[in-house]
N, C-alpha and C positions, 0 to 999 in steps of 0.2 A: 394332681400328682405329676411330677416331672418325669418324663421318660428319658433318662440319661443316655441310654443306649442309642436312641434315635437322635438325640442332640449331638452326641459325640460322632456318630456316623456322618451327620450333615456337616459338622465342623471340620472333620477330617477331609471330606470331599471338597469343601471350600478351600482348604489349605492345599490339597492336591492341585486344584485348578490354579491356585496362585503361584505355586512353585514349579509346576510342570513335571514331565515324566522322568526326568533324569536327576532330580535332586537327591542328595544323600539322605540316608536314614540311619538310625542306630542299629538296624538289623543288617549290618555290614555282612556280605557285600551287596545286599539288595539296594537298588535305588527305588524311587517312588513307584515306578511302573511295576517292578517286581513285587513290591509290597502290596500294591493294589491287586495284582494278579493272585497273590496268596489269599487275599480276603475273598475274592470272587470264587476261587476253588473251594475254600473252606465252607462257603454258604451254598453254592450252586452245584457243586460236583462232589457229593459224598463218596462216589466211587473212586475219586482221585484223592480226596482229602485224607484218606487213611494213610497215604504215604507221608503225611506230615509227622506221624508218630510211629509208623512201622518201617524200620530201616530197609527191609527187603523190597519195599514198594516205592522207595523214595525217588529212584531214578525216573520212574514213570510220571510221578507228580511233578518233578522238576522240569521235565520236558513240556508238560502241559502248562506249567507256570511261565516258561519262556514264551510259549505260544500266545497265552493271554497277554503277556507283557508287551508283545509286538502289535497288539491291536491299536487302532487310532486312540489317542489319549482321551478325547472327549467320550468316546464309546466305552472305554474301560472305566472311567470315573463314573459314568452313568450306571454301569452295572453294579458298582459298589453302592452308589447313592440309592438306587431303587430297591436294594436289599434282596433277600432270599426269594425263591419261587413260592407260589401260593400254597404248595403242599408242605412247606417247611414248618415245623413246630415253632420256630422263632418268629413267625408272623404273629404269634400271641404275645401280648405285651409283657406279662410276667416272665415268660420263657426268654423273650428277647433281653429283658433286663438281666436275668440270671446268667445268660450265655454270652451276651455281647457287650455289656457295659464296659467291663475291664478290657476286653479285646480292643474295642475302638478307642477307649481312653489311652491305653498304653501305646497303640500304634500311632495315634495322633501325636503323642509326645515324642515318639520315635522320629517323626518328621520335624517337629518344632525344635527339638533339642539337638538335632544332628550337627548343626553349625555353631551352637553355643550351648554349653551345659547350664543346668539350672532352669528354674521356671521361666517360661517365655510368654505366659499369659496369666491373667487373673482367673482363678477357679473359685466359683461361688461356694458358699458354705453348704448349700444343699448337696452339691456333688461331693464335697469333702466328706460330709457325713455318710453318703452312700458308699464311698470308697472305704471308709473306716469300717462300715458294716460288712463289706465284702471281705476285708482282712480278718474280721472275726470268724468268718466261715472258712476262709481259705488260707489264713496265715500259716498254720502248721504244715499245710501241704506245700506252700511256696518255699518255706524255710526248712523242709525236712532233711535236706542234705547239707545244712549248715555245719561247719566244723567247730562251731562254738555254740554255747547257749545264746538265745536271742530274745530280747525283750523289746517290744515296739512301744514307743511312748509318743503319743500325739496330743500335745497340750490342748485342752478343751474338748477332747474326744475320749481319751482313756488310755489304758495300759493293757498290753496283751503279751503273754508269754507264748512266743511262736516256736521256740525250740528249747528243750531242756539243757541244762549245763553239761559241758564236756570237760575233759582234762585241761583244756585251754581256758576254761572259765566261761563267763557270759559277757556279751556285748549288749549294751542298751543303745538302740537306734532311736534318736529323737528327731521328729520332723512332722510336717503336715502329712495327712493321709496320702496325698498325691505322691509325695516323695518316698514314703514307705512302700506304697504299691510298686513304684518303679524299681525300688531296691529289691523287693520280693520277686519281681519278674526278671531279675538278673541285670539291671541297669544301674548299679550303685554309683558308677562314675559320673552319670548324668544327673543324679539326684542331689538335692540340697538336704543332706542329713547330717546330724551331729552324732558320731559314734562315741560311746563312752565305754572304755575298757582298756586293758593293757594293749600296748602297741602290737604285740604278737597276736593277740586275740582278734583285734580289729583287722589286721592284715589277713589272717586266716579266714575270717568271715567274708571279707570283700573278695577273696579269691575263691569262695565256695561256689559250686554250680547250683545257683538258686533258680527257682521257677517251676513251672508245671512239667516241663519236658524231662 
C-alpha cells in the first residue's frame, strides 16, 4: 500500500530544499519559510495550532509562526521532514493518511504552482484515485459555502454532487482529481478545470469562499 501522506511530505521537503526559504506560495502572503513554519506548528505545537482556526488566538500563533520561519532553513525543513512527535496519533499510518495526505498534497502544489498555474508535475493514477476518494468524504464540506450547485466530474473516476442547486443554478467542474481538490481548497485560479454552466453561475462559484476554513 502506498503511503501518500509520507510521499507528499517527502516531495514537498525536496521542493523546499530546491527553491529555498523565500520562494512564493499560493498561500499569499506566506513564502516557503512561513508555509513550513505553519506545517511545523500544526504538527508539533497543538497549543499554538488552535490559533489557525480560532480568531482570538491567531495573533499568538502568528508570532510563533514568524519565530519558526526565522530558524535556519535546513533545520526548519528537517522539522517538517521528520514529522510529528512520537506521541502524535498521526504517527499511525491510517491516521496520517486521513489527516495529512490532502494537507501535504495541497501545500506542495502551493509551492509548485505559485510561479505558473496549472499542473507542474505528473501525478500517478494511484494518488489521483486516493484524492478522488477523499473528495467523496470531504467534497460537501469543502463546497458547503458555494453560491451555486456544484457537481464534480473526474473522467475515469466518477461524478459527485458536492453542493445542491441554488437560485443561480449548478456548475459542473470537470478535471482530474488533483484539480478538483485544489479548487475545493480555494485555489480555482491555479487549477486546470473546465467549468460548465452559465457565466454568472461560474463567476459566482469561483468567487465563493471554498475550503475547510
